[in-house]
VOLOKE-109729 format. One record per residue: y, z, x of N, C-alpha, C in turn. Coordinates in steps of 0.2 Angstrom, whole numbers, padded with zeros to 4 digits, always signed. Layout:
YZXYZXYZX ...
This chain:
-0006+0000+0004+0000+0000+0000+0006+0000+0004 +0006+0004+0010+0012+0004+0014+0013-0002+0017 +0008-0006+0019+0008-0012+0023+0011-0017+0018 +0009-0017+0011+0012-0022+0007+0020-0021+0005 +0022-0014+0005+0029-0012+0004+0033-0015+0010 +0030-0014+0017+0033-0016+0022+0034-0024+0022 +0029-0028+0020+0029-0035+0020+0035-0037+0015 +0035-0033+0009+0039-0035+0003+0046-0034+0006 +0048-0028+0009+0054-0027+0012+0056-0032+0017 +0052-0034+0021+0053-0039+0026+0056-0046+0023 +0052-0048+0018+0054-0054+0014+0060-0053+0011 +0061-0048+0008+0068-0046+0004+0073-0046+0009 +0073-0044+0015+0078-0044+0020+0079-0051+0023 +0074-0054+0024+0074-0061+0026+0078-0066+0021 +0076-0065+0015+0079-0069+0009+0086-0068+0009 +0088-0061+0009+0095-0059+0008+0099-0062+0014 +0096-0061+0020+0100-0064+0026+0101-0071+0026 +0096-0075+0023+0096-0082+0023+0101-0084+0018 +0102-0080+0013+0107-0082+0007+0114-0082+0010 +0115-0079+0015+0122-0079+0018+0123-0084+0023 +0118-0088+0025+0119-0093+0030+0122-0100+0029 +0125-0100+0022+0128-0107+0021+0124-0111+0017 +0118-0109+0015+0114-0114+0011+0110-0109+0006 +0107-0112+0001+0103-0109-0004+0096-0109-0003 +0092-0104-0003+0085-0104-0003+0082-0105-0009 +0078-0110-0011+0074-0111-0017+0067-0108-0015 +0065-0102-0018+0059-0099-0017+0053-0102-0021 +0047-0103-0018+0042-0105-0022+0038-0099-0026 +0037-0100-0032+0034-0095-0036+0028-0098-0040 +0023-0093-0042+0017-0096-0046+0020-0097-0053 +0016-0101-0057+0018-0102-0064+0022-0108-0065 +0026-0108-0070+0030-0114-0072+0037-0112-0073 +0041-0115-0069+0049-0113-0070+0053-0118-0075 +0049-0123-0078+0052-0128-0082+0057-0125-0088 +0055-0120-0090+0059-0117-0096+0061-0110-0095 +0063-0108-0089+0065-0101-0088+0072-0100-0092 +0073-0094-0094+0079-0092-0097+0083-0088-0092 +0090-0086-0094+0094-0082-0089+0091-0075-0088 +0086-0073-0093+0084-0066-0093+0077-0066-0090 +0074-0072-0088+0067-0072-0085+0066-0068-0079 +0060-0064-0079+0059-0059-0074+0058-0063-0067 +0056-0069-0068+0054-0073-0062+0060-0074-0057 +0066-0073-0060+0072-0073-0055+0072-0067-0050 +0069-0062-0051+0068-0056-0046+0065-0059-0040 +0062-0064-0040+0059-0067-0034+0064-0070-0028 +0070-0071-0031+0075-0074-0026+0081-0070-0026 +0085-0070-0020+0091-0067-0019+0097-0072-0021 +0103-0069-0024+0108-0073-0025+0112-0075-0019 +0114-0081-0019+0119-0084-0014+0126-0085-0017 +0131-0083-0013+0138-0085-0016+0140-0091-0014 +0143-0095-0019+0146-0101-0018+0153-0101-0020 +0158-0104-0017+0165-0104-0019+0167-0110-0022 +0170-0110-0028+0172-0116-0031+0180-0116-0031 +0183-0122-0031+0190-0123-0030+0193-0127-0036 +0199-0126-0037+0203-0130-0042+0203-0137-0040 +0201-0142-0045+0201-0149-0044+0209-0151-0045 +0211-0153-0039+0219-0155-0039+0220-0162-0037 +0215-0165-0035+0215-0172-0033+0219-0176-0038 +0218-0175-0044+0221-0179-0050+0224-0174-0055 +0230-0175-0057+0233-0171-0062+0231-0173-0069 +0230-0168-0072+0227-0168-0079+0232-0170-0084 +0231-0174-0089+0236-0177-0094+0236-0172-0100 +0238-0166-0099+0239-0161-0104+0244-0156-0101 +0250-0156-0104+0256-0152-0101+0254-0144-0102 +0252-0142-0107+0250-0135-0109+0244-0133-0104 +0239-0137-0104+0233-0135-0100+0235-0135-0092 +0240-0139-0090+0242-0139-0083+0246-0133-0081 +0250-0131-0086+0254-0125-0085+0249-0119-0085 +0244-0118-0089+0239-0113-0090+0235-0112-0083 +0234-0118-0080+0230-0118-0074+0234-0119-0067 +0240-0119-0067+0244-0120-0062+0243-0116-0056 +0241-0109-0057+0240-0104-0052+0233-0103-0051 +0229-0107-0053+0221-0106-0052+0220-0104-0044 +0215-0100-0044+0213-0098-0037+0205-0100-0036 +0203-0099-0030+0196-0101-0029+0192-0095-0032 +0186-0097-0034+0182-0092-0038+0175-0092-0035 +0172-0086-0034+0165-0086-0031+0160-0085-0037 +0155-0089-0037+0149-0089-0042+0143-0087-0038 +0138-0084-0041+0132-0083-0038+0126-0087-0041 +0122-0090-0036+0116-0094-0039+0110-0092-0035 +0104-0093-0039+0097-0093-0036+0094-0099-0038 +0088-0100-0034+0084-0106-0035+0077-0104-0034 +0073-0107-0039+0066-0106-0038+0062-0113-0039 +0056-0114-0037+0053-0120-0038+0045-0118-0039 +0041-0122-0042+0034-0121-0043+0030-0126-0040 +0032-0131-0037+0029-0137-0034+0030-0143-0038 +0031-0143-0045+0033-0148-0049+0040-0148-0052 +0042-0142-0053+0049-0141-0056+0053-0136-0052 +0060-0137-0053+0065-0134-0049+0070-0130-0055 +0072-0124-0053+0076-0120-0058+0082-0117-0054 +0088-0117-0057+0093-0113-0054+0096-0108-0059 +0098-0103-0057+0102-0098-0061+0109-0097-0058 +0114-0098-0062+0121-0097-0060+0124-0091-0064 +0128-0088-0061+0131-0082-0064+0139-0082-0062 +0143-0081-0066+0150-0081-0065+0154-0077-0070 +0159-0073-0067+0163-0069-0072+0168-0073-0076 +0169-0071-0082+0174-0074-0087+0176-0069-0092 +0182-0067-0092+0184-0062-0096+0184-0063-0104 +0183-0070-0105+0183-0072-0112+0177-0077-0114 +0174-0076-0119+0169-0080-0121+0172-0086-0125 +0172-0092-0123+0175-0098-0127+0169-0102-0129 +0169-0103-0136+0164-0107-0139+0168-0114-0142 +0165-0119-0141+0168-0125-0144+0166-0126-0151 +0170-0126-0156+0168-0127-0163+0169-0134-0165 +0166-0135-0171+0167-0142-0174+0172-0142-0179 +0176-0137-0180+0182-0136-0184+0188-0138-0181 +0189-0138-0174+0194-0139-0171+0193-0144-0165 +0199-0148-0163+0198-0153-0157+0203-0150-0152 +0205-0144-0153+0209-0141-0147+0206-0134-0145 +0200-0133-0147+0196-0127-0144+0191-0129-0140 +0190-0127-0134+0186-0129-0129+0181-0124-0127 +0175-0126-0125+0170-0121-0123+0169-0120-0116 +0167-0114-0114+0165-0113-0107+0159-0118-0105 +0158-0119-0099+0153-0123-0097+0151-0123-0090 +0146-0126-0088+0144-0127-0081+0140-0134-0080 +0140-0136-0073+0136-0142-0072+0133-0142-0065 +0128-0145-0064+0125-0146-0057+0125-0154-0056 +0126-0155-0050+0127-0162-0048+0123-0164-0042 +0118-0169-0042+0114-0170-0036+0115-0178-0034 +0116-0179-0027+0116-0186-0025+0109-0189-0026 +0109-0196-0028+0103-0199-0028+0100-0201-0021 +0105-0202-0017+0103-0203-0010+0106-0198-0005 +0102-0194-0002+0105-0189+0003+0102-0190+0010 +0100-0196+0012+0096-0197+0018+0101-0196+0024 +0108-0197+0023+0113-0196+0028+0119-0192+0025 +0120-0186+0028+0125-0182+0025+0132-0185+0026 +0132-0190+0031+0139-0193+0032+0141-0198+0027 +0136-0199+0022+0137-0204+0017+0135-0202+0010 +0137-0195+0009+0135-0193+0002+0140-0195-0003 +0139-0195-0009+0143-0198-0014+0150-0194-0014 +0155-0197-0017+0161-0193-0018+0160-0188-0023 +0163-0182-0022+0161-0176-0026+0163-0176-0033 +0168-0181-0035+0170-0182-0041+0166-0187-0045 +0160-0185-0047+0155-0189-0051+0153-0195-0048 +0152-0195-0041+0149-0201-0037+0154-0206-0035 +0152-0211-0032+0156-0217-0030+0152-0223-0031 +0155-0229-0030+0151-0235-0030+0145-0236-0025 +0140-0237-0027+0133-0238-0023+0131-0231-0021 +0134-0226-0023+0132-0219-0021+0132-0215-0027 +0127-0216-0031+0126-0213-0038+0124-0205-0037 +0126-0202-0043+0124-0195-0043+0121-0194-0050 +0117-0188-0051+0114-0186-0057+0118-0180-0059 +0120-0179-0065+0124-0173-0067+0121-0170-0073 +0120-0164-0073+0117-0160-0079+0123-0155-0081 +0125-0156-0087+0131-0153-0090+0129-0149-0096 +0131-0142-0096+0130-0138-0102+0137-0135-0105 +0138-0135-0111+0144-0131-0114+0142-0127-0119 +0146-0121-0120+0145-0116-0125+0148-0120-0131 +0144-0121-0136+0146-0124-0143+0142-0121-0148 +0145-0122-0154+0142-0120-0160+0136-0125-0162 +0131-0123-0166+0126-0128-0167+0129-0134-0171 +0127-0140-0169+0130-0146-0171+0125-0151-0172 +0125-0155-0178+0120-0160-0179+0123-0167-0177 +0119-0170-0173+0121-0176-0170+0115-0181-0172 +0116-0188-0172+0111-0193-0173+0105-0192-0167 +0099-0192-0170+0094-0190-0165+0089-0196-0163 +0092-0202-0164+0088-0208-0162+0083-0210-0168 +0082-0206-0173+0077-0208-0178+0080-0211-0184 +0086-0214-0184+0090-0217-0189+0090-0212-0195 +0091-0206-0194+0091-0201-0199+0099-0199-0201 +0101-0202-0206+0108-0202-0208+0108-0196-0214 +0103-0195-0217+0103-0190-0223+0105-0184-0221 +0103-0181-0215+0105-0174-0213+0111-0174-0210 +0115-0179-0209+0122-0179-0206+0127-0178-0212 +0125-0179-0218+0130-0179-0224+0132-0171-0225 +0138-0170-0226+0140-0163-0228+0137-0161-0234 +0135-0155-0234+0131-0152-0240+0135-0152-0246 +0142-0152-0246+0146-0153-0252+0145-0160-0255 +0143-0165-0251+0142-0172-0254+0135-0173-0256 +0131-0168-0255+0124-0169-0258+0123-0167-0265 +0119-0171-0268+0118-0169-0275+0112-0165-0276 +0113-0158-0272+0108-0153-0272+0110-0147-0274 +0106-0142-0277+0108-0136-0280+0103-0131-0278 +0105-0125-0278+0101-0119-0278+0095-0120-0272 +0089-0120-0274+0084-0120-0269+0083-0126-0265 +0085-0132-0268+0085-0138-0265+0091-0138-0260 +0096-0136-0261+0102-0135-0256+0100-0131-0251 +0097-0125-0252+0095-0120-0247+0090-0124-0242 +0085-0127-0245+0080-0131-0241+0083-0136-0237 +0089-0140-0239+0092-0145-0235+0096-0142-0229 +0099-0136-0231+0103-0132-0225+0098-0130-0220 +0092-0128-0222+0087-0126-0217+0084-0131-0213 +0084-0137-0216+0082-0143-0212+0087-0145-0207 +0093-0145-0209+0099-0147-0205+0099-0142-0199 +0098-0135-0200+0098-0130-0195+0093-0131-0190 +0087-0134-0192+0081-0135-0188+0082-0141-0183 +0086-0146-0186+0087-0152-0182+0093-0152-0178 +0098-0148-0179+0104-0147-0176+0103-0145-0168 +0108-0147-0164+0107-0144-0157+0111-0138-0157 +0107-0133-0154+0110-0126-0154+0115-0126-0148 +0114-0130-0143+0119-0130-0137+0119-0136-0135 +0125-0138-0132+0127-0144-0129+0124-0145-0122 +0120-0150-0121+0117-0152-0115+0117-0159-0114 +0119-0162-0108+0119-0169-0107+0117-0170-0100 +0113-0175-0099+0112-0178-0092+0114-0185-0091 +0118-0186-0085+0121-0192-0084+0119-0195-0077 +0120-0201-0076+0120-0205-0070+0127-0208-0069 +0130-0207-0063+0137-0210-0063+0138-0212-0055 +0143-0217-0055+0145-0219-0049+0153-0219-0049 +0155-0214-0051+0163-0212-0051+0166-0212-0058 +0173-0211-0057+0176-0210-0064+0175-0216-0068 +0175-0215-0074+0174-0220-0080+0167-0224-0080 +0162-0221-0076+0156-0224-0075+0150-0220-0078 +0152-0214-0080+0146-0209-0082+0143-0212-0088 +0136-0212-0087+0132-0215-0093+0126-0210-0094 +0125-0208-0101+0121-0203-0103+0113-0206-0102 +0109-0202-0099+0102-0203-0098+0099-0202-0105 +0096-0207-0108+0093-0206-0114+0085-0208-0114 +0082-0210-0109+0076-0213-0109+0070-0208-0108 +0072-0202-0107+0067-0196-0107+0064-0196-0100 +0066-0201-0095+0063-0201-0088+0066-0195-0084 +0071-0192-0087+0074-0186-0083+0073-0180-0087 +0069-0176-0086+0067-0170-0090+0070-0164-0087 +0075-0161-0091+0079-0156-0089+0080-0151-0095 +0081-0145-0094+0082-0140-0098+0088-0135-0096 +0093-0134-0100+0099-0129-0099+0100-0124-0104 +0102-0118-0102+0104-0113-0107+0109-0109-0104 +0113-0106-0108+0118-0102-0106+0118-0095-0111 +0120-0090-0108+0121-0083-0111+0126-0079-0108 +0130-0076-0113+0136-0072-0111+0135-0064-0112 +0136-0060-0107+0136-0053-0108+0140-0049-0103 +0144-0044-0106+0148-0040-0101+0153-0044-0097 +0155-0049-0099+0161-0052-0095+0158-0057-0090 +0151-0059-0091+0148-0064-0087+0144-0069-0090 +0145-0075-0088+0141-0081-0090+0135-0081-0086 +0129-0082-0088+0123-0084-0084+0120-0090-0087 +0119-0095-0083+0117-0102-0085+0110-0104-0081 +0106-0107-0084+0100-0110-0081+0099-0117-0081 +0098-0120-0076+0096-0128-0076+0089-0128-0073 +0084-0131-0077+0077-0132-0075+0076-0139-0075 +0073-0142-0070+0072-0150-0070+0066-0151-0065 +0063-0157-0066+0058-0159-0062+0060-0160-0055 +0056-0159-0050+0058-0160-0043+0059-0167-0042 +0054-0171-0045+0055-0179-0044+0054-0183-0051 +0058-0187-0052+0058-0192-0057+0060-0199-0056 +0061-0203-0061+0063-0210-0060+0070-0210-0056 +0074-0205-0057+0081-0205-0055+0082-0202-0049 +0078-0197-0047+0080-0192-0042+0073-0189-0039 +0074-0188-0032+0068-0185-0028+0071-0179-0024 +0069-0173-0026+0072-0168-0023+0067-0163-0019 +0061-0167-0018+0055-0164-0015+0055-0164-0007 +0060-0166-0004+0060-0168+0003+0062-0162+0008 +0061-0156+0006+0062-0151+0010+0069-0147+0009 +0074-0152+0009+0081-0149+0008+0085-0155+0004 +0090-0153+0000+0094-0158-0004+0101-0154-0005 +0106-0158-0006+0113-0155-0008+0113-0155-0015 +0118-0150-0017+0119-0149-0024+0127-0147-0025 +0130-0149-0030+0137-0147-0031+0137-0144-0038 +0142-0139-0038+0142-0135-0045+0149-0135-0047 +0150-0135-0054+0156-0134-0057+0156-0130-0063 +0162-0126-0065+0162-0122-0071+0169-0124-0074 +0169-0123-0081+0175-0124-0085+0176-0118-0089 +0183-0116-0089+0185-0110-0093+0189-0113-0099 +0185-0112-0105+0188-0115-0111+0194-0111-0114 +0195-0105-0112+0201-0101-0114+0207-0104-0111 +0206-0107-0105+0212-0111-0101+0212-0118-0102 +0209-0120-0108+0208-0128-0110+0205-0132-0105 +0201-0129-0101+0197-0133-0096+0192-0138-0100 +0192-0144-0097+0188-0149-0100+0188-0155-0095 +0183-0160-0094+0183-0165-0090+0185-0164-0083 +0190-0166-0080+0192-0165-0073+0195-0159-0072 +0198-0155-0077+0201-0149-0076+0196-0143-0076 +0194-0141-0070+0188-0137-0068+0189-0134-0061 +0184-0130-0060+0183-0128-0053+0176-0130-0050 +0176-0133-0044+0170-0136-0042+0169-0134-0034 +0163-0135-0032+0161-0134-0025+0160-0140-0021 +0159-0139-0015+0158-0145-0011+0150-0146-0011 +0147-0150-0007+0140-0151-0007+0137-0145-0004 +0133-0142-0007+0129-0136-0004+0122-0138-0003 +0119-0136+0003+0112-0138+0005+0108-0133+0001 +0102-0135-0001+0097-0131-0004+0091-0132+0000 +0087-0127+0002+0081-0127+0006+0075-0125+0002 +0070-0130+0001+0064-0128-0002+0060-0124+0003 +0060-0117+0002+0056-0113+0007+0049-0115+0007 +0046-0116+0013+0039-0118+0013+0038-0125+0014 +0042-0129+0013+0042-0137+0013+0046-0139+0019 +0043-0143+0024+0046-0145+0030+0051-0150+0028 +0056-0151+0033+0061-0157+0032+0067-0154+0029 +0073-0158+0031+0079-0157+0028+0083-0153+0033 +0081-0151+0039+0085-0147+0044+0091-0151+0046 +0091-0157+0047+0097-0161+0049+0102-0161+0044 +0100-0162+0038+0105-0161+0032+0108-0154+0032 +0104-0149+0032+0107-0142+0032+0112-0141+0038 +0110-0144+0044+0114-0143+0050+0121-0147+0049 +0120-0153+0046+0126-0157+0045+0131-0153+0041 +0128-0151+0035+0133-0148+0030+0135-0141+0031 +0132-0137+0036+0134-0130+0037+0138-0130+0044 +0137-0134+0049+0141-0134+0055+0148-0134+0054 +0152-0129+0057+0159-0128+0056+0163-0134+0059 +0168-0136+0056+0172-0142+0059+0175-0139+0065 +0176-0143+0070+0179-0142+0076+0185-0146+0077 +0191-0143+0079+0197-0147+0080+0203-0143+0080 +0209-0145+0083+0215-0142+0083+0219-0142+0077 +0218-0137+0072+0222-0137+0066+0229-0138+0066 +0232-0135+0071+0240-0136+0072+0242-0143+0073 +0238-0146+0078+0239-0153+0080+0237-0157+0074 +0232-0156+0070+0230-0159+0064+0236-0159+0059 +0239-0153+0058+0244-0153+0053+0250-0158+0055 +0252-0158+0062+0257-0162+0064+0255-0170+0063 +0250-0171+0064+0247-0178+0063+0247-0180+0055 +0246-0175+0051+0246-0176+0044+0253-0177+0042 +0258-0174+0044+0265-0175+0042+0267-0182+0044 +0265-0184+0050+0267-0191+0053+0263-0196+0049 +0257-0195+0047+0253-0201+0045+0251-0201+0037 +0251-0195+0034+0248-0194+0027+0253-0192+0022 +0258-0188+0024+0263-0185+0019+0267-0190+0016 +0268-0196+0018+0272-0201+0015+0269-0203+0008 +0262-0202+0008+0259-0204+0001+0255-0198-0002 +0253-0193+0002+0249-0188-0001+0253-0181-0002 +0252-0178-0007+0254-0171-0008+0249-0166-0005 +0251-0161-0002+0247-0156+0000+0251-0150+0003 +0249-0144+0002+0252-0138+0005+0260-0138+0003 +0264-0138+0007+0272-0139+0005+0274-0146+0006 +0270-0150+0007+0272-0157+0008+0273-0161+0001 +0278-0162-0002+0279-0165-0008+0284-0171-0008 +0285-0174-0002+0290-0180-0002+0288-0186-0005 +0281-0187-0006+0278-0193-0009+0279-0193-0017 +0280-0199-0019+0281-0199-0027+0275-0197-0030 +0275-0194-0036+0270-0192-0040+0265-0197-0041 +0259-0196-0042+0254-0201-0044+0252-0206-0038 +0255-0206-0032+0255-0211-0027+0248-0211-0024 +0245-0205-0023+0239-0205-0020+0236-0198-0021 +0229-0197-0020+0226-0190-0022+0230-0185-0019 +0230-0179-0022+0233-0173-0020+0228-0170-0015 +0229-0168-0009+0224-0165-0005+0225-0158-0004 +0228-0154-0009+0229-0147-0008+0223-0143-0008 +0217-0145-0011+0211-0142-0010+0205-0146-0008 +0207-0151-0004+0202-0156-0001+0197-0152+0003 +0199-0147+0007+0195-0143+0011+0189-0139+0007 +0191-0138+0001+0186-0134-0003+0181-0137-0006 +0182-0144-0008+0176-0147-0011+0174-0154-0008 +0177-0155-0002+0175-0161+0002+0172-0159+0008 +0167-0163+0011+0164-0161+0017+0168-0164+0022 +0167-0161+0029+0170-0164+0034+0169-0171+0035 +0163-0173+0034+0161-0180+0035+0164-0185+0030 +0165-0182+0024+0169-0187+0019+0176-0187+0021 +0179-0182+0024+0186-0183+0026+0187-0187+0032 +0182-0187+0036+0183-0192+0042+0181-0199+0040 +0177-0200+0035+0175-0206+0033+0181-0209+0029 +0185-0205+0026+0191-0208+0022+0196-0209+0027 +0197-0206+0033+0202-0208+0038+0200-0215+0041 +0194-0215+0043+0192-0221+0046+0191-0227+0042 +0188-0226+0036+0187-0232+0032+0188-0230+0024 +0194-0231+0022+0195-0229+0015+0192-0233+0010 +0189-0239+0012+0186-0243+0007+0179-0240+0006 +0176-0236+0010+0169-0233+0009+0169-0230+0002 +0173-0226+0000+0174-0222-0006+0181-0223-0009 +0181-0227-0014+0188-0228-0017+0188-0224-0023 +0193-0219-0024+0194-0215-0030+0198-0219-0034 +0196-0220-0041+0200-0225-0045+0207-0223-0047 +0208-0216-0047+0215-0214-0048+0217-0214-0056 +0223-0214-0057+0226-0214-0064+0226-0221-0067 +0227-0221-0074+0227-0227-0077+0232-0232-0074 +0230-0238-0072+0235-0242-0068+0240-0245-0073 +0239-0245-0079+0244-0247-0084+0249-0242-0085 +0247-0236-0085+0252-0230-0085+0256-0229-0079 +0254-0231-0073+0257-0230-0067+0256-0236-0063 +0259-0242-0065+0258-0249-0062+0261-0249-0054 +0265-0244-0053+0268-0244-0046+0264-0239-0041 +0259-0236-0044+0255-0232-0040+0247-0233-0040 +0246-0239-0040+0239-0241-0039+0235-0239-0033 +0229-0236-0034+0226-0233-0028+0221-0239-0025 +0221-0244-0028+0216-0250-0025+0218-0256-0029 +0216-0261-0025+0216-0268-0028+0209-0271-0028 +0208-0277-0031+0202-0280-0031+0201-0286-0027 +0196-0287-0023+0195-0292-0019+0192-0298-0023 +0191-0304-0020+0188-0310-0023+0181-0309-0027 +0178-0304-0024+0171-0302-0027+0172-0296-0032 +0178-0294-0034+0179-0289-0038+0178-0282-0036 +0177-0281-0029+0176-0275-0026+0183-0271-0025 +0183-0265-0026+0189-0261-0025+0191-0261-0018 +0197-0262-0016+0200-0261-0009+0205-0256-0009 +0204-0251-0006+0209-0245-0006+0216-0248-0003 +0221-0245-0006+0228-0246-0004+0230-0242+0002 +0225-0238+0004+0227-0234+0010+0224-0238+0016 +0228-0238+0022+0226-0242+0028+0221-0238+0031 +0217-0241+0035+0212-0238+0039+0215-0235+0045 +0213-0229+0047+0216-0225+0053+0210-0225+0059 +0206-0230+0059+0201-0231+0064+0204-0232+0071 +0210-0233+0071+0213-0234+0078+0215-0228+0081 +0215-0222+0077+0216-0216+0081+0211-0214+0086 +0213-0210+0091+0207-0208+0096+0203-0203+0092 +0197-0201+0095+0193-0197+0092+0195-0190+0091 +0199-0187+0096+0202-0180+0095+0207-0180+0090 +0211-0185+0089+0216-0185+0084+0213-0185+0077 +0207-0189+0076+0204-0189+0070+0201-0182+0068 +0198-0179+0073+0194-0173+0073+0199-0167+0071 +0205-0168+0074+0211-0163+0072+0213-0164+0065 +0214-0170+0063+0216-0171+0056+0210-0168+0051 +0204-0169+0053+0198-0167+0049+0198-0159+0049 +0200-0156+0054+0200-0149+0054+0206-0146+0050 +0212-0149+0050+0217-0147+0046+0216-0148+0039 +0214-0154+0037+0212-0155+0030+0207-0151+0027 +0202-0149+0032+0196-0144+0030+0199-0137+0028 +0205-0136+0031+0208-0129+0030+0212-0129+0023 +0213-0135+0020+0217-0135+0014+0213-0133+0008 +0213-0127+0006+0210-0124+0000+0213-0118-0002 +0213-0116-0009+0215-0111-0012+0211-0104-0009 +0215-0099-0009+0212-0092-0008+0209-0090-0014 +0205-0084-0014+0202-0082-0020+0208-0077-0023 
């Protein structure tokens, strides 16, 4: 018995120490994790890892009230755990929220709290991961999204119109009406969950072919949300069985009118499948601190970037001209920042509606219809200067 306790304490210490190493350990457990709930005892097998989320400020949201409510948003720490059983993978996320916000069907101005997990379809090279904002051209992501909503009936693919009709318009009374209401309650969705594939803004497409099996659930208690995502390790769209993979996380606060791009999000976080070899290079690339002279990088940014981009106290550029870089270090990897400096065409963020801001187009189209960034390439810079710029912009992020 003493030997068992010592072994258990050793593994508990090991897992807790690993959880602070910059990546998340997914622990293999017996049984099936495909339908775990936030209260499942299986979660006791893993330790929490802290992940920091940052306000999305690259693009300004088109809602004056919501922008005012979120103007002073700070970074936020969430806790996550991960388990797998050999066929399925499950995440538990926990974050504090003073208010429980539930989206109702009676209002279009009430928004629900929510969370999402995002996975890159191809993560063979950490230097070429998709853009954190819903992917990028030829770099697709899979997004699992859950929101706190009232039960709502939606078309179910069975051509069932009858149960969508308001009960007041049904020619039913007494027991027949009660039976109708019960049937609607059984068919309605108790909670909003959607799975998407995306290659950037305006390209998100819901996955409806059942080739992507995922389950999500949310519960609120004592000022905390706890959410679960369970999905297969490998399916038609995604293979997460290679030892390690990246994940990005986002949360929405409905009380502050969060929805769409108005959210807090993380950078790409590596997840290690404990017991499966592989993925060491990915973890190393995503967790190795950036090296460079931050002070010199700031000087170079003023000389080369401030004419178009807003960041920190630099506001001389016209609004909407280019992405705001105030939190770029919070949700962009150092590899992405460097790639954007050397080759802006590699990932082109679409930006605002070009008809609303015709003088602030972020890209043009070439003869093949491919997006070409309006930002010039800075591949002419020497390596030290580029690294210094990366170091500076990696430091650009809100405090907690």
